[in-house]
PDB file of N, CA, C and O in Angstrom:
ATOM      1  N   UNK A   1     -13.792 -20.959  12.221  1.00  0.00           N
ATOM      2  CA  UNK A   1     -13.296 -22.243  12.674  1.00  0.00           C
ATOM      3  C   UNK A   1     -11.781 -22.164  12.807  1.00  0.00           C
ATOM      4  O   UNK A   1     -11.117 -21.416  12.089  1.00  0.00           O
ATOM      5  N   UNK A   2     -11.263 -22.929  13.713  1.00  0.00           N
ATOM      6  CA  UNK A   2      -9.826 -23.044  13.911  1.00  0.00           C
ATOM      7  C   UNK A   2      -9.452 -24.511  13.728  1.00  0.00           C
ATOM      8  O   UNK A   2     -10.131 -25.407  14.231  1.00  0.00           O
ATOM      9  N   UNK A   3      -8.352 -24.743  12.992  1.00  0.00           N
ATOM     10  CA  UNK A   3      -7.928 -26.107  12.662  1.00  0.00           C
ATOM     11  C   UNK A   3      -6.495 -26.321  13.113  1.00  0.00           C
ATOM     12  O   UNK A   3      -5.711 -25.377  13.197  1.00  0.00           O
ATOM     13  N   UNK A   4      -6.158 -27.587  13.405  1.00  0.00           N
ATOM     14  CA  UNK A   4      -4.771 -27.923  13.709  1.00  0.00           C
ATOM     15  C   UNK A   4      -4.049 -28.293  12.411  1.00  0.00           C
ATOM     16  O   UNK A   4      -4.619 -28.173  11.327  1.00  0.00           O
ATOM     17  N   UNK A   5      -2.804 -28.739  12.523  1.00  0.00           N
ATOM     18  CA  UNK A   5      -1.986 -29.003  11.337  1.00  0.00           C
ATOM     19  C   UNK A   5      -2.475 -30.206  10.521  1.00  0.00           C
ATOM     20  O   UNK A   5      -2.130 -30.317   9.344  1.00  0.00           O
ATOM     21  N   UNK A   6      -3.261 -31.102  11.108  1.00  0.00           N
ATOM     22  CA  UNK A   6      -3.813 -32.235  10.368  1.00  0.00           C
ATOM     23  C   UNK A   6      -5.215 -31.952   9.827  1.00  0.00           C
ATOM     24  O   UNK A   6      -5.815 -32.827   9.203  1.00  0.00           O
ATOM     25  N   UNK A   7      -5.738 -30.776  10.049  1.00  0.00           N
ATOM     26  CA  UNK A   7      -7.040 -30.417   9.537  1.00  0.00           C
ATOM     27  C   UNK A   7      -8.200 -30.701  10.472  1.00  0.00           C
ATOM     28  O   UNK A   7      -9.361 -30.564  10.086  1.00  0.00           O
ATOM     29  N   UNK A   8      -7.896 -31.094  11.693  1.00  0.00           N
ATOM     30  CA  UNK A   8      -8.961 -31.347  12.665  1.00  0.00           C
ATOM     31  C   UNK A   8      -9.479 -30.017  13.206  1.00  0.00           C
ATOM     32  O   UNK A   8      -8.706 -29.106  13.501  1.00  0.00           O
ATOM     33  N   UNK A   9     -10.799 -29.925  13.329  1.00  0.00           N
ATOM     34  CA  UNK A   9     -11.405 -28.701  13.858  1.00  0.00           C
ATOM     35  C   UNK A   9     -11.132 -28.611  15.356  1.00  0.00           C
ATOM     36  O   UNK A   9     -11.432 -29.537  16.108  1.00  0.00           O
ATOM     37  N   UNK A  10     -10.558 -27.482  15.779  1.00  0.00           N
ATOM     38  CA  UNK A  10     -10.288 -27.269  17.195  1.00  0.00           C
ATOM     39  C   UNK A  10     -11.432 -26.522  17.866  1.00  0.00           C
ATOM     40  O   UNK A  10     -11.768 -26.790  19.019  1.00  0.00           O
ATOM     41  N   UNK A  11     -12.023 -25.590  17.141  1.00  0.00           N
ATOM     42  CA  UNK A  11     -13.094 -24.797  17.713  1.00  0.00           C
ATOM     43  C   UNK A  11     -13.856 -24.109  16.589  1.00  0.00           C
ATOM     44  O   UNK A  11     -13.322 -23.895  15.501  1.00  0.00           O
ATOM     45  N   UNK A  12     -15.099 -23.770  16.863  1.00  0.00           N
ATOM     46  CA  UNK A  12     -15.884 -23.016  15.895  1.00  0.00           C
ATOM     47  C   UNK A  12     -16.763 -22.022  16.637  1.00  0.00           C
ATOM     48  O   UNK A  12     -17.035 -22.180  17.827  1.00  0.00           O
ATOM     49  N   UNK A  13     -17.200 -20.999  15.920  1.00  0.00           N
ATOM     50  CA  UNK A  13     -18.040 -19.982  16.517  1.00  0.00           C
ATOM     51  C   UNK A  13     -19.081 -19.544  15.503  1.00  0.00           C
ATOM     52  O   UNK A  13     -18.755 -19.275  14.347  1.00  0.00           O
ATOM     53  N   UNK A  14     -20.336 -19.473  15.934  1.00  0.00           N
ATOM     54  CA  UNK A  14     -21.404 -18.974  15.088  1.00  0.00           C
ATOM     55  C   UNK A  14     -21.485 -17.461  15.313  1.00  0.00           C
ATOM     56  O   UNK A  14     -21.978 -17.000  16.342  1.00  0.00           O
ATOM     57  N   UNK A  15     -20.992 -16.698  14.331  1.00  0.00           N
ATOM     58  CA  UNK A  15     -20.924 -15.242  14.500  1.00  0.00           C
ATOM     59  C   UNK A  15     -22.280 -14.575  14.331  1.00  0.00           C
ATOM     60  O   UNK A  15     -22.414 -13.388  14.629  1.00  0.00           O
ATOM     61  N   UNK A  16     -23.294 -15.304  13.861  1.00  0.00           N
ATOM     62  CA  UNK A  16     -24.633 -14.725  13.761  1.00  0.00           C
ATOM     63  C   UNK A  16     -25.310 -14.657  15.131  1.00  0.00           C
ATOM     64  O   UNK A  16     -26.149 -13.790  15.372  1.00  0.00           O
ATOM     65  N   UNK A  17     -24.943 -15.568  16.016  1.00  0.00           N
ATOM     66  CA  UNK A  17     -25.555 -15.631  17.343  1.00  0.00           C
ATOM     67  C   UNK A  17     -24.615 -15.070  18.406  1.00  0.00           C
ATOM     68  O   UNK A  17     -25.026 -14.290  19.265  1.00  0.00           O
ATOM     69  N   UNK A  18     -23.362 -15.475  18.336  1.00  0.00           N
ATOM     70  CA  UNK A  18     -22.397 -15.128  19.372  1.00  0.00           C
ATOM     71  C   UNK A  18     -21.477 -14.022  18.871  1.00  0.00           C
ATOM     72  O   UNK A  18     -20.723 -14.238  17.922  1.00  0.00           O
ATOM     73  N   UNK A  19     -21.521 -12.852  19.481  1.00  0.00           N
ATOM     74  CA  UNK A  19     -20.687 -11.717  19.062  1.00  0.00           C
ATOM     75  C   UNK A  19     -19.512 -11.499  20.008  1.00  0.00           C
ATOM     76  O   UNK A  19     -18.796 -10.509  19.856  1.00  0.00           O
ATOM     77  N   UNK A  20     -19.286 -12.382  20.976  1.00  0.00           N
ATOM     78  CA  UNK A  20     -18.180 -12.235  21.924  1.00  0.00           C
ATOM     79  C   UNK A  20     -16.852 -12.573  21.259  1.00  0.00           C
ATOM     80  O   UNK A  20     -16.805 -13.120  20.157  1.00  0.00           O
ATOM     81  N   UNK A  21     -15.766 -12.228  21.965  1.00  0.00           N
ATOM     82  CA  UNK A  21     -14.434 -12.579  21.464  1.00  0.00           C
ATOM     83  C   UNK A  21     -14.264 -14.089  21.498  1.00  0.00           C
ATOM     84  O   UNK A  21     -14.909 -14.799  22.271  1.00  0.00           O
ATOM     85  N   UNK A  22     -13.381 -14.548  20.642  1.00  0.00           N
ATOM     86  CA  UNK A  22     -13.201 -15.986  20.477  1.00  0.00           C
ATOM     87  C   UNK A  22     -11.719 -16.291  20.615  1.00  0.00           C
ATOM     88  O   UNK A  22     -10.913 -15.826  19.810  1.00  0.00           O
ATOM     89  N   UNK A  23     -11.356 -17.059  21.614  1.00  0.00           N
ATOM     90  CA  UNK A  23      -9.963 -17.417  21.860  1.00  0.00           C
ATOM     91  C   UNK A  23      -9.795 -18.923  21.712  1.00  0.00           C
ATOM     92  O   UNK A  23     -10.567 -19.712  22.255  1.00  0.00           O
ATOM     93  N   UNK A  24      -8.750 -19.303  20.950  1.00  0.00           N
ATOM     94  CA  UNK A  24      -8.467 -20.717  20.723  1.00  0.00           C
ATOM     95  C   UNK A  24      -6.960 -20.911  20.807  1.00  0.00           C
ATOM     96  O   UNK A  24      -6.201 -20.119  20.250  1.00  0.00           O
ATOM     97  N   UNK A  25      -6.529 -21.943  21.489  1.00  0.00           N
ATOM     98  CA  UNK A  25      -5.111 -22.304  21.496  1.00  0.00           C
ATOM     99  C   UNK A  25      -4.838 -23.155  20.267  1.00  0.00           C
ATOM    100  O   UNK A  25      -5.348 -24.269  20.144  1.00  0.00           O
ATOM    101  N   UNK A  26      -4.024 -22.618  19.355  1.00  0.00           N
ATOM    102  CA  UNK A  26      -3.694 -23.318  18.117  1.00  0.00           C
ATOM    103  C   UNK A  26      -2.208 -23.665  18.163  1.00  0.00           C
ATOM    104  O   UNK A  26      -1.376 -22.766  18.291  1.00  0.00           O
ATOM    105  N   UNK A  27      -1.855 -24.948  18.060  1.00  0.00           N
ATOM    106  CA  UNK A  27      -0.436 -25.313  18.060  1.00  0.00           C
ATOM    107  C   UNK A  27       0.261 -24.769  16.809  1.00  0.00           C
ATOM    108  O   UNK A  27      -0.287 -24.828  15.708  1.00  0.00           O
ATOM    109  N   UNK A  28       1.473 -24.242  16.993  1.00  0.00           N
ATOM    110  CA  UNK A  28       2.184 -23.653  15.862  1.00  0.00           C
ATOM    111  C   UNK A  28       3.462 -24.409  15.506  1.00  0.00           C
ATOM    112  O   UNK A  28       4.163 -24.017  14.574  1.00  0.00           O
ATOM    113  N   UNK A  29       3.774 -25.473  16.221  1.00  0.00           N
ATOM    114  CA  UNK A  29       4.991 -26.236  15.954  1.00  0.00           C
ATOM    115  C   UNK A  29       4.641 -27.679  15.602  1.00  0.00           C
ATOM    116  O   UNK A  29       3.544 -28.155  15.895  1.00  0.00           O
ATOM    117  N   UNK A  30       5.582 -28.359  14.976  1.00  0.00           N
ATOM    118  CA  UNK A  30       5.432 -29.790  14.790  1.00  0.00           C
ATOM    119  C   UNK A  30       5.258 -30.259  13.363  1.00  0.00           C
ATOM    120  O   UNK A  30       5.376 -31.459  13.115  1.00  0.00           O
ATOM    121  N   UNK A  31       4.987 -29.390  12.416  1.00  0.00           N
ATOM    122  CA  UNK A  31       4.761 -29.823  11.043  1.00  0.00           C
ATOM    123  C   UNK A  31       5.643 -29.004  10.113  1.00  0.00           C
ATOM    124  O   UNK A  31       5.679 -27.776  10.193  1.00  0.00           O
ATOM    125  N   UNK A  32       6.352 -29.697   9.232  1.00  0.00           N
ATOM    126  CA  UNK A  32       7.149 -29.018   8.209  1.00  0.00           C
ATOM    127  C   UNK A  32       6.382 -29.100   6.898  1.00  0.00           C
ATOM    128  O   UNK A  32       6.136 -30.187   6.375  1.00  0.00           O
ATOM    129  N   UNK A  33       6.012 -27.951   6.380  1.00  0.00           N
ATOM    130  CA  UNK A  33       5.258 -27.891   5.129  1.00  0.00           C
ATOM    131  C   UNK A  33       6.195 -27.519   3.984  1.00  0.00           C
ATOM    132  O   UNK A  33       7.280 -26.990   4.226  1.00  0.00           O
ATOM    133  N   UNK A  34       5.791 -27.788   2.732  1.00  0.00           N
ATOM    134  CA  UNK A  34       6.635 -27.385   1.603  1.00  0.00           C
ATOM    135  C   UNK A  34       6.892 -25.877   1.597  1.00  0.00           C
ATOM    136  O   UNK A  34       7.991 -25.442   1.254  1.00  0.00           O
ATOM    137  N   UNK A  35       5.904 -25.084   1.969  1.00  0.00           N
ATOM    138  CA  UNK A  35       6.105 -23.637   1.997  1.00  0.00           C
ATOM    139  C   UNK A  35       7.157 -23.256   3.033  1.00  0.00           C
ATOM    140  O   UNK A  35       7.954 -22.345   2.812  1.00  0.00           O
ATOM    141  N   UNK A  36       7.154 -23.954   4.159  1.00  0.00           N
ATOM    142  CA  UNK A  36       8.135 -23.655   5.198  1.00  0.00           C
ATOM    143  C   UNK A  36       9.546 -24.000   4.730  1.00  0.00           C
ATOM    144  O   UNK A  36      10.511 -23.368   5.160  1.00  0.00           O
ATOM    145  N   UNK A  37       9.678 -24.999   3.850  1.00  0.00           N
ATOM    146  CA  UNK A  37      10.986 -25.422   3.363  1.00  0.00           C
ATOM    147  C   UNK A  37      11.515 -24.480   2.276  1.00  0.00           C
ATOM    148  O   UNK A  37      12.657 -24.025   2.351  1.00  0.00           O
ATOM    149  N   UNK A  38      10.682 -24.188   1.262  1.00  0.00           N
ATOM    150  CA  UNK A  38      11.171 -23.389   0.128  1.00  0.00           C
ATOM    151  C   UNK A  38      10.752 -21.929   0.198  1.00  0.00           C
ATOM    152  O   UNK A  38      11.269 -21.104  -0.555  1.00  0.00           O
ATOM    153  N   UNK A  39       9.832 -21.598   1.080  1.00  0.00           N
ATOM    154  CA  UNK A  39       9.423 -20.209   1.238  1.00  0.00           C
ATOM    155  C   UNK A  39       8.803 -19.643  -0.023  1.00  0.00           C
ATOM    156  O   UNK A  39       7.995 -20.297  -0.684  1.00  0.00           O
ATOM    157  N   UNK A  40       9.186 -18.428  -0.348  1.00  0.00           N
ATOM    158  CA  UNK A  40       8.624 -17.745  -1.507  1.00  0.00           C
ATOM    159  C   UNK A  40       9.407 -18.015  -2.791  1.00  0.00           C
ATOM    160  O   UNK A  40       9.155 -17.359  -3.802  1.00  0.00           O
ATOM    161  N   UNK A  41      10.338 -18.949  -2.784  1.00  0.00           N
ATOM    162  CA  UNK A  41      11.155 -19.213  -3.973  1.00  0.00           C
ATOM    163  C   UNK A  41      10.293 -19.619  -5.164  1.00  0.00           C
ATOM    164  O   UNK A  41      10.553 -19.174  -6.282  1.00  0.00           O
ATOM    165  N   UNK A  42       9.287 -20.442  -4.960  1.00  0.00           N
ATOM    166  CA  UNK A  42       8.424 -20.858  -6.061  1.00  0.00           C
ATOM    167  C   UNK A  42       7.683 -19.666  -6.656  1.00  0.00           C
ATOM    168  O   UNK A  42       7.583 -19.543  -7.876  1.00  0.00           O
ATOM    169  N   UNK A  43       7.170 -18.799  -5.811  1.00  0.00           N
ATOM    170  CA  UNK A  43       6.457 -17.611  -6.302  1.00  0.00           C
ATOM    171  C   UNK A  43       7.393 -16.696  -7.085  1.00  0.00           C
ATOM    172  O   UNK A  43       7.009 -16.173  -8.131  1.00  0.00           O
ATOM    173  N   UNK A  44       8.613 -16.497  -6.596  1.00  0.00           N
ATOM    174  CA  UNK A  44       9.576 -15.640  -7.305  1.00  0.00           C
ATOM    175  C   UNK A  44       9.992 -16.263  -8.630  1.00  0.00           C
ATOM    176  O   UNK A  44      10.186 -15.540  -9.608  1.00  0.00           O
ATOM    177  N   UNK A  45      10.135 -17.593  -8.689  1.00  0.00           N
ATOM    178  CA  UNK A  45      10.462 -18.257  -9.953  1.00  0.00           C
ATOM    179  C   UNK A  45       9.325 -18.115 -10.967  1.00  0.00           C
ATOM    180  O   UNK A  45       9.576 -17.929 -12.157  1.00  0.00           O
ATOM    181  N   UNK A  46       8.089 -18.203 -10.503  1.00  0.00           N
ATOM    182  CA  UNK A  46       6.942 -17.997 -11.402  1.00  0.00           C
ATOM    183  C   UNK A  46       6.925 -16.573 -11.938  1.00  0.00           C
ATOM    184  O   UNK A  46       6.664 -16.354 -13.121  1.00  0.00           O
ATOM    185  N   UNK A  47       7.200 -15.615 -11.082  1.00  0.00           N
ATOM    186  CA  UNK A  47       7.239 -14.214 -11.509  1.00  0.00           C
ATOM    187  C   UNK A  47       8.363 -13.979 -12.514  1.00  0.00           C
ATOM    188  O   UNK A  47       8.163 -13.275 -13.504  1.00  0.00           O
ATOM    189  N   UNK A  48       9.529 -14.551 -12.278  1.00  0.00           N
ATOM    190  CA  UNK A  48      10.650 -14.401 -13.212  1.00  0.00           C
ATOM    191  C   UNK A  48      10.339 -15.072 -14.546  1.00  0.00           C
ATOM    192  O   UNK A  48      10.676 -14.531 -15.599  1.00  0.00           O
ATOM    193  N   UNK A  49       9.705 -16.236 -14.519  1.00  0.00           N
ATOM    194  CA  UNK A  49       9.325 -16.916 -15.759  1.00  0.00           C
ATOM    195  C   UNK A  49       8.315 -16.115 -16.557  1.00  0.00           C
ATOM    196  O   UNK A  49       8.424 -16.021 -17.779  1.00  0.00           O
ATOM    197  N   UNK A  50       7.343 -15.540 -15.887  1.00  0.00           N
ATOM    198  CA  UNK A  50       6.344 -14.722 -16.578  1.00  0.00           C
ATOM    199  C   UNK A  50       7.001 -13.488 -17.193  1.00  0.00           C
ATOM    200  O   UNK A  50       6.679 -13.116 -18.322  1.00  0.00           O
ATOM    201  N   UNK A  51       7.918 -12.851 -16.462  1.00  0.00           N
ATOM    202  CA  UNK A  51       8.624 -11.683 -16.996  1.00  0.00           C
ATOM    203  C   UNK A  51       9.477 -12.068 -18.203  1.00  0.00           C
ATOM    204  O   UNK A  51       9.560 -11.305 -19.165  1.00  0.00           O
ATOM    205  N   UNK A  52      10.110 -13.238 -18.165  1.00  0.00           N
ATOM    206  CA  UNK A  52      10.916 -13.693 -19.296  1.00  0.00           C
ATOM    207  C   UNK A  52      10.039 -13.946 -20.519  1.00  0.00           C
ATOM    208  O   UNK A  52      10.411 -13.576 -21.633  1.00  0.00           O
ATOM    209  N   UNK A  53       8.889 -14.568 -20.324  1.00  0.00           N
ATOM    210  CA  UNK A  53       7.988 -14.817 -21.451  1.00  0.00           C
ATOM    211  C   UNK A  53       7.476 -13.510 -22.055  1.00  0.00           C
ATOM    212  O   UNK A  53       7.386 -13.391 -23.277  1.00  0.00           O
ATOM    213  N   UNK A  54       7.145 -12.547 -21.230  1.00  0.00           N
ATOM    214  CA  UNK A  54       6.713 -11.244 -21.733  1.00  0.00           C
ATOM    215  C   UNK A  54       7.860 -10.581 -22.478  1.00  0.00           C
ATOM    216  O   UNK A  54       7.654 -10.005 -23.546  1.00  0.00           O
ATOM    217  N   UNK A  55       9.065 -10.656 -21.927  1.00  0.00           N
ATOM    218  CA  UNK A  55      10.233 -10.073 -22.596  1.00  0.00           C
ATOM    219  C   UNK A  55      10.499 -10.709 -23.947  1.00  0.00           C
ATOM    220  O   UNK A  55      10.789 -10.003 -24.913  1.00  0.00           O
ATOM    221  N   UNK A  56      10.407 -12.023 -24.035  1.00  0.00           N
ATOM    222  CA  UNK A  56      10.606 -12.694 -25.326  1.00  0.00           C
ATOM    223  C   UNK A  56       9.529 -12.293 -26.319  1.00  0.00           C
ATOM    224  O   UNK A  56       9.807 -12.133 -27.508  1.00  0.00           O
ATOM    225  N   UNK A  57       8.311 -12.132 -25.844  1.00  0.00           N
ATOM    226  CA  UNK A  57       7.219 -11.746 -26.733  1.00  0.00           C
ATOM    227  C   UNK A  57       7.353 -10.320 -27.235  1.00  0.00           C
ATOM    228  O   UNK A  57       6.978 -10.028 -28.371  1.00  0.00           O
ATOM    229  N   UNK A  58       7.875  -9.441 -26.419  1.00  0.00           N
ATOM    230  CA  UNK A  58       7.997  -8.032 -26.798  1.00  0.00           C
ATOM    231  C   UNK A  58       9.224  -7.793 -27.665  1.00  0.00           C
ATOM    232  O   UNK A  58       9.153  -7.041 -28.637  1.00  0.00           O
ATOM    233  N   UNK A  59      10.338  -8.416 -27.332  1.00  0.00           N
ATOM    234  CA  UNK A  59      11.600  -8.102 -27.987  1.00  0.00           C
ATOM    235  C   UNK A  59      12.053  -9.104 -29.034  1.00  0.00           C
ATOM    236  O   UNK A  59      13.187  -9.012 -29.504  1.00  0.00           O
ATOM    237  N   UNK A  60      11.220 -10.051 -29.414  1.00  0.00           N
ATOM    238  CA  UNK A  60      11.652 -11.015 -30.425  1.00  0.00           C
ATOM    239  C   UNK A  60      11.699 -10.347 -31.803  1.00  0.00           C
ATOM    240  O   UNK A  60      11.001  -9.364 -32.048  1.00  0.00           O
ATOM    241  N   UNK A  61      12.517 -10.883 -32.685  1.00  0.00           N
ATOM    242  CA  UNK A  61      12.624 -10.341 -34.044  1.00  0.00           C
ATOM    243  C   UNK A  61      11.450 -10.836 -34.866  1.00  0.00           C
ATOM    244  O   UNK A  61      11.093 -12.013 -34.832  1.00  0.00           O
ATOM    245  N   UNK A  62      10.863  -9.916 -35.598  1.00  0.00           N
ATOM    246  CA  UNK A  62       9.717 -10.254 -36.439  1.00  0.00           C
ATOM    247  C   UNK A  62      10.076  -9.956 -37.884  1.00  0.00           C
ATOM    248  O   UNK A  62      10.822  -9.015 -38.156  1.00  0.00           O
ATOM    249  N   UNK A  63       9.558 -10.742 -38.808  1.00  0.00           N
ATOM    250  CA  UNK A  63       9.779 -10.422 -40.217  1.00  0.00           C
ATOM    251  C   UNK A  63       9.004  -9.152 -40.559  1.00  0.00           C
ATOM    252  O   UNK A  63       7.989  -8.858 -39.927  1.00  0.00           O
ATOM    253  N   UNK A  64       9.475  -8.394 -41.560  1.00  0.00           N
ATOM    254  CA  UNK A  64       8.747  -7.191 -41.926  1.00  0.00           C
ATOM    255  C   UNK A  64       7.330  -7.531 -42.383  1.00  0.00           C
ATOM    256  O   UNK A  64       7.080  -8.601 -42.936  1.00  0.00           O
ATOM    257  N   UNK A  65       6.414  -6.602 -42.141  1.00  0.00           N
ATOM    258  CA  UNK A  65       5.021  -6.839 -42.482  1.00  0.00           C
ATOM    259  C   UNK A  65       4.821  -6.927 -43.987  1.00  0.00           C
ATOM    260  O   UNK A  65       3.991  -7.709 -44.450  1.00  0.00           O
ATOM    261  N   UNK A  66       5.575  -6.131 -44.770  1.00  0.00           N
ATOM    262  CA  UNK A  66       5.451  -6.157 -46.227  1.00  0.00           C
ATOM    263  C   UNK A  66       6.839  -6.065 -46.822  1.00  0.00           C
ATOM    264  O   UNK A  66       7.623  -5.191 -46.452  1.00  0.00           O
ATOM    265  N   UNK A  67       7.140  -6.947 -47.728  1.00  0.00           N
ATOM    266  CA  UNK A  67       8.413  -6.896 -48.442  1.00  0.00           C
ATOM    267  C   UNK A  67       8.121  -7.155 -49.914  1.00  0.00           C
ATOM    268  O   UNK A  67       7.328  -8.037 -50.243  1.00  0.00           O
ATOM    269  N   UNK A  68       8.748  -6.401 -50.793  1.00  0.00           N
ATOM    270  CA  UNK A  68       8.570  -6.673 -52.220  1.00  0.00           C
ATOM    271  C   UNK A  68       9.029  -8.091 -52.535  1.00  0.00           C
ATOM    272  O   UNK A  68       9.889  -8.621 -51.831  1.00  0.00           O
ATOM    273  N   UNK A  69       8.476  -8.725 -53.577  1.00  0.00           N
ATOM    274  CA  UNK A  69       8.803 -10.131 -53.871  1.00  0.00           C
ATOM    275  C   UNK A  69      10.290 -10.377 -54.091  1.00  0.00           C
ATOM    276  O   UNK A  69      10.787 -11.430 -53.692  1.00  0.00           O
ATOM    277  N   UNK A  70      11.022  -9.450 -54.708  1.00  0.00           N
ATOM    278  CA  UNK A  70      12.439  -9.713 -54.952  1.00  0.00           C
ATOM    279  C   UNK A  70      13.238  -9.696 -53.656  1.00  0.00           C
ATOM    280  O   UNK A  70      14.256 -10.383 -53.569  1.00  0.00           O
ATOM    281  N   UNK A  71      12.825  -8.955 -52.669  1.00  0.00           N
ATOM    282  CA  UNK A  71      13.542  -8.959 -51.391  1.00  0.00           C
ATOM    283  C   UNK A  71      13.155 -10.164 -50.548  1.00  0.00           C
ATOM    284  O   UNK A  71      13.966 -10.689 -49.785  1.00  0.00           O
ATOM    285  N   UNK A  72      11.940 -10.582 -50.692  1.00  0.00           N
ATOM    286  CA  UNK A  72      11.479 -11.706 -49.877  1.00  0.00           C
ATOM    287  C   UNK A  72      12.153 -13.004 -50.296  1.00  0.00           C
ATOM    288  O   UNK A  72      12.468 -13.827 -49.437  1.00  0.00           O
ATOM    289  N   UNK A  73      12.389 -13.217 -51.610  1.00  0.00           N
ATOM    290  CA  UNK A  73      12.976 -14.468 -52.080  1.00  0.00           C
ATOM    291  C   UNK A  73      14.452 -14.334 -52.419  1.00  0.00           C
ATOM    292  O   UNK A  73      15.153 -15.342 -52.515  1.00  0.00           O
ATOM    293  N   UNK A  74      14.937 -13.113 -52.601  1.00  0.00           N
ATOM    294  CA  UNK A  74      16.331 -12.918 -52.949  1.00  0.00           C
ATOM    295  C   UNK A  74      16.606 -13.036 -54.433  1.00  0.00           C
ATOM    296  O   UNK A  74      17.775 -13.044 -54.819  1.00  0.00           O
ATOM    297  N   UNK A  75      15.601 -13.128 -55.288  1.00  0.00           N
ATOM    298  CA  UNK A  75      15.810 -13.228 -56.734  1.00  0.00           C
ATOM    299  C   UNK A  75      14.854 -12.260 -57.435  1.00  0.00           C
ATOM    300  O   UNK A  75      13.904 -11.752 -56.839  1.00  0.00           O
ATOM    301  N   UNK A  76      15.121 -12.035 -58.657  1.00  0.00           N
ATOM    302  CA  UNK A  76      14.305 -11.122 -59.451  1.00  0.00           C
ATOM    303  C   UNK A  76      12.966 -11.759 -59.779  1.00  0.00           C
ATOM    304  O   UNK A  76      12.889 -12.976 -59.946  1.00  0.00           O
ATOM    305  N   UNK A  77      11.912 -10.960 -59.874  1.00  0.00           N
ATOM    306  CA  UNK A  77      10.625 -11.534 -60.255  1.00  0.00           C
ATOM    307  C   UNK A  77      10.640 -12.008 -61.709  1.00  0.00           C
ATOM    308  O   UNK A  77      11.291 -11.418 -62.572  1.00  0.00           O
ATOM    309  N   UNK A  78       9.906 -13.085 -61.949  1.00  0.00           N
ATOM    310  CA  UNK A  78       9.841 -13.634 -63.299  1.00  0.00           C
ATOM    311  C   UNK A  78       8.607 -13.107 -64.005  1.00  0.00           C
ATOM    312  O   UNK A  78       7.505 -13.126 -63.457  1.00  0.00           O
ATOM    313  N   UNK A  79       8.810 -12.622 -65.262  1.00  0.00           N
ATOM    314  CA  UNK A  79       7.691 -12.138 -66.051  1.00  0.00           C
ATOM    315  C   UNK A  79       7.434 -13.136 -67.173  1.00  0.00           C
ATOM    316  O   UNK A  79       8.352 -13.540 -67.887  1.00  0.00           O
ATOM    317  N   UNK A  80       6.197 -13.518 -67.312  1.00  0.00           N
ATOM    318  CA  UNK A  80       5.827 -14.479 -68.341  1.00  0.00           C
ATOM    319  C   UNK A  80       5.154 -13.691 -69.473  1.00  0.00           C
ATOM    320  O   UNK A  80       4.200 -12.945 -69.248  1.00  0.00           O
ATOM    321  N   UNK A  81       5.678 -13.876 -70.706  1.00  0.00           N
ATOM    322  CA  UNK A  81       5.081 -13.196 -71.867  1.00  0.00           C
ATOM    323  C   UNK A  81       3.842 -13.951 -72.277  1.00  0.00           C
ATOM    324  O   UNK A  81       3.825 -15.181 -72.276  1.00  0.00           O
ATOM    325  N   UNK A  82       2.808 -13.218 -72.626  1.00  0.00           N
ATOM    326  CA  UNK A  82       1.568 -13.881 -73.038  1.00  0.00           C
ATOM    327  C   UNK A  82       1.356 -13.751 -74.494  1.00  0.00           C
ATOM    328  O   UNK A  82       0.361 -14.248 -75.020  1.00  0.00           O
TER     329      UNK A  82
END
């Protein structure tokens, strides 16, 4: 099927029955779309945002997996006499 800028069907072809070439005049001017205005800027911004999130996830500082109690709290461990 071929459509104009408002979504109206201009022509259709049943390819199961008709195997001939199909020519349709489709207007290419007259409508300004958001993609025509900003182009690929939105896609590039999404890609940059995803790369930044991956970078933050990979390079962020993490606490050590295991630390002795005196290093974790900054004070000596307390021993209780029984």
